[in-house]
N, C-alpha and C positions, 0 to 999 in steps of 0.2 A: 504493499499500500504506499502510495506517495501522498504527502501532505505538506502544507505550508502554513506558517502562522506569522502574524505581525503583532508584536506586543510592545506597549509603552511601559517600561519598567517604572514603578512608582519612585519618584524623585531621581529618575535616571533617564536613559536615552531609549531610542527606538531599536527594537531587536527583530530581526527577520530570521526565521528558521525554515529550512527545507529538510524534511525528514522522509526517509524511506525505511519502513519497518515491516516486520512480520506480524500480521494481525492475530495469528494463532498463538505465537509465543511471546509477543510484545517485545521483541528484541530489535535493537537498532541495526539496520543494514548500512545506511549511509546518512550522514548528517552534514549540513552546511549552515554555518552561523555567520550572519552579516548584520550590519546595522551602523548606527552613528556613534557607537561607544569606542573607547580606546582600550587596547590590551597590550601589555609589555611583558616579555619580549615580542619582537615582531611576529614570530612563528607561534605565539601563544594559542591562537584560535585553531590553527592546523593541528597542534598538539592535542587540544581538547577534542576536536572532531575525530581524530584517529583513536584516541584512548576511549571514547564512548561507543565505538563500534562494538556490537554484540552486547551492549549494556541493556539491562532490563528497564523498561519504561515504567518506573515506579518512583514516586516523589522522594521518599526517604533514601532509597538506593542511589538515585541520581545526584541528590544534594551531597551525599557523603563522597561519592566518586569524584564529582567535580571539585569539591573541597580538597580532596586528596591530590588531584592533578595540579591544582593551583599551588598548593604547598610544595609539592615535590619539584615543580618547575619554576618556583618563585615567580608566579604570574601576578601581575598587578592590573587591576581593571579601573577604568574611569567611566562612570555611567552604567556599570553592569556589576552584578554580583552573582554568586552561585545559585541563590534562591530565585532570582529573576530569570536566569538562564534556564533553570529547571522548569519554571512555570512556562516559559516560551516554548520549550520542547514539548511539554505535556499538552499544550494547547493544540498541537498538531493531531493528537489522537481523535479518531472519528468515533 
C-alpha cells in the first residue's frame, strides 16, 4: 500500500511523508521524509529513512526507534521532533 501525508507539527514545521507499507503486517517497505524543517547532519533524514525500513507501524515502537536513531547518530532537528515524525508517519495508515 502506498500512502502520503502532510502534517503541520505543533509549534514546528510542515512535514511530508511518502510511505509504502504492507497492510497485513504493518511493516514499512519504503519511507520518504521531506518538509520545511532542518536536520543535522546533512544525511540525517536518509539515515532515518533507511533505519525505519521493516519497522512496525506502531506509535510507541516508532518513537523509541526514532529516538534511538537520533541519539546514536547525534541528529539535531529544527522544527521537527521524534513525536511529530511518528505522528506524520502514522497519518499515512489507511
